[in-house]
N, C-alpha and C positions, 0 to 999 in steps of 0.2 A: 396437561403436559407443563413442565417446566424448564426453565433455562438458566443456567447460571451467569451472570454477568461478570465479565472479567475487567476489572478496573484500570483501564490502561492510562488515565490523567495519574493515578496513585504508582503506578510502576514507572512512569515516565519521570514523576517528581524524585524518585528514588533513584533512577539510574541517573538524573542530571546533576544530584549532588556528588553522587560518586565521580562523574566526568569532572567536575569541578575543582574535587580534590585532586584528581590526575593532573589536571592542568594546573593547578596552583604549584604542586611539586616539581612538574617538568620545568615550569618557569623559575622556580626556585632555584634549581640545579643549574640554572645557565641557558635553559632553552629559550627559542623565542614564543612570543605569546600566538596561538594558533589563528589564523584568519580564513572564514569563510565568508566568501564573496557572493552574493546572488544576481543575478543578470535578471532584469526585469523590462521587458518590452511593451510598451501600451500604458491604456489604464484599466484592465480589467478588474473590478471591484473583489471578487474573488482572488485573484492572483496577488494583488497587494495585501490583504489580508494573510495568506499564507505567507507571503515573503515577510510580513512585521511580526508574524508569530515566529519566525524562524531567527528572525534577529534578536527578538527577546528572549528565545531560548540559549542564543549562543550568550548573551549578557550573563544570565543568570549561571551558566557555564564557565563563565571567565575568558570566553573566546572573543575575538573581534568578529562582528558581524556586520559587513558591509552590504551596501547594495548598490548597484550600479543601474541607473533607471535611464531607458532610452525612449524616444519617441517612436510610436509604431510606425512612424512614416519613414525610417530609415531602411536602407537597402540590405539585401542578404550580405554585399559585400562587406557593408559597414559593421553589421553584426558579426560576421566572421572576424573582424579584424580587433573586434572590443574583445571577443574571447581569446584571441591570439595574444594579446596585449595581456590578460591577465594570467596565460600560459607562461609568459617570460618573466613577469612580477614576482621575485623571489619572496616579496613580503605575503602573497597570496598561497594560502598551503591547500584551499580547495573551493571548486567553481561548481555552482547550480545554476542551471540554466530553467528558469520558471516558465514551465508548460501549462495551456497550451500558448504557441506565439499568435499575435494577431492574423487572423484568417486575411485581413484586408491589408496587410504590411506589404511592405515590399514593391511598392509602388503598384499596390492594387493586386499583384499577382501570389500573394502569400510566401511564406517563409518555407526554405527547406528545412524540417525541423532534425532530418536525420542527419543532415549535412553539419547543422549546427553542432551536434551532441557530439559528431565525430571529430569535430575540432577541439573540444576540450580534452587537453592532456590526459591520457590515463592515469598519470601519477596524481593527478588534482579532480578526478571524476568522482566524487564523492556519491553521487548518485547510482553510480555503476551502471553506466548507459552505453559506455563505449564498448565496441565489438571486444577490444582486448580485455577489459576486465569481464564482460560477459563469459567469454572463453575461459577463463581462470574460474570462474565460478562454477562453471560445469564441469569442469575438471577437479574439483573439489578442494583448490588452494585460492580461494579469493583474495584478493587486496583490499577490496570493499563489499561491503554487502549492502543492497539495495536496502532504504531506510523501513519502508513499508512491511516489506515482506520479512525482513529482520524483526522488526516489531512484532509482528505476528507469531513468531518462532519465540521470542524471548517473553510473551505475554502468556502463552503456554506452558513456558518453565517456571515462569512466577506463580502460575494458577497450579503448577504441580500437575499439568494434564500430560500424560504421557504420549509421544508419538512415536517412540521405536516400536517397529511391528505393526503398528496400527495403520488402517486402510484411511487415508485421507483423499476426499472429495472436494477438488478446488473448481468453483464454478467461476469462468472467466481465465481468458488466457493472453491477458495485456502482457507487454513489456513492461510495466511498472509493477504489476503486481502478480498476477496469474503464472506466469512462466517464471520468473525468479523465485517463487515461494515455492513451486514444484521442484525447481533445481536445488533449492536449501534442503527441502525436506527430505530428498532422496539420497541424501549425502551420505556417506559410511562416515559418520561423524555424532558426537554426542546431541542428544535431543533432534535427531533426525532417524534415518534408517526407517523410514515409512514406505509403504507401497503407496504411490500417489496416482492417482486418477483424473485429468485435467478435463474440464467439460466445457464448451462453448456456451456462453450465455444465451444464445440465441438457437442451443439445440433444443428440438420438439421434444424429442423422447427422454425429458428431463429424469423422469420416474426410474428408468432403467440402473443409471449407476447408483442412485440413492438404493433401491432395492437390493445391488449386490454389495454396497456396503453393509445393508442392514444384514444380508445372509453372512456375511462374512463374522458378524457379531464385532464390527468396529465402530468407532465413532465418525461421523460424518461431520465434516467441517467446512463450513460455508464462507469464503473469503470473498467473495464478490460483494461487499458491501453497499454498493450502489443500487444492489438488485432487492435488499431487503430493507422495511423499514426501519426507521432511526431508532436507535436504542439508547442515545445519550452520547454527549460527545466524551472520545476516548473510551467507550466500550464497548464488548463484542460478546456475542452470545454464542456459547459453546451446547451443542446437541447431541445426547446420548444415542445409543442406537432406537431405544424405545421410542425416542422422538421423533426418527426419520419417515415412519408409516404414514402419519397423518399430516406431515409437513410438506412432506414432497410434491405431491398434487396441488398444492395451492401455492408453493414457489414457483412450479413450471408455469400458473397461469400468470402470477406475477412476473415473471420475467419477460414474459410475451406482450404483457400490458402496460406501454409506454406512459400512458395516462394515469393508471392507478399509482405506479412509480412515482411519478411526480406529484401527486395528491399526497401519499404519503408522507413524502420527504418533507413539501410543505408545511405540513402539520408539525412538526418536530417535536421537539421533547415532551413537551405537554401532553399530547396523545401517547407518546411511547412509555411514559409513565403510568399510562391505565391498560396497557397491553398487554396482553397473554395471547401465547402462540395458540392455547387449545380452542380459544373463542374464534382466532383467525383461520386455524384449518379444519374446523369442525364441518363448517358449511360445504367444503370440497371435497372430504374425504369419500362420501358414497360415489361422489360421481367418477373419483379416483380409482377405486376399487372397481367399479362398473366397467371404467376405460381397460382394467387388466384381465377381467375377466373374457 
């Protein structure tokens, strides 16, 4: 069994160069330098890395990337006021609130993330988390597209993997990836028009939609990347119908095995470079077929 690696880093670099040229031309014609501001609350190491990478990406694209750093001990009211200040600042064109917010923030009570995201002005909500922007996306007239789902769509486009008329199975229904990806791929639009099945990541009968996809003769796209072994930064895996049968049973086990998922994630790229789906799936194919009998 083989899988094609989709080089997200290469595609991202190409797109960043295109955006940099667009920004240069926009500013040359008299427009203001675009400004993206990230709000970072607390000292979570992963969040700091994400925000730093966003700032570097902005710099490479000619965008003014700013970070507002706030102590985890601030109150909900103070955080909302900070977001509102950015809403009112004409020099800020986009706002990102880095998630997750500290669980022990707001005086130990935690933050109401939904209230914080809803405070971001829809015209500056580049993550498209606002109910207004989610509604526009569902109606097929998005103002902004959520970055990770749109990135998946762009990656498939660059790899010339057709989505039109295909059956796409998305494992995971998060507001950040699963739901918006389903909304994007089902639209009457270029590089969309797919039949989409969304499977909760804790669904016990994982094999059923996989078999359904196989029976339809359509590819299975697995977008819930946290449930899969790491395949290298910026890479994704695309599986043909012939791969699904052997893969589905082992994925079902892995999706339910938190310890196995954590162990594989910690082993990182070195393990992934030696990884083959065939060896990973073969051990459980017999048990999977027996369960279907």
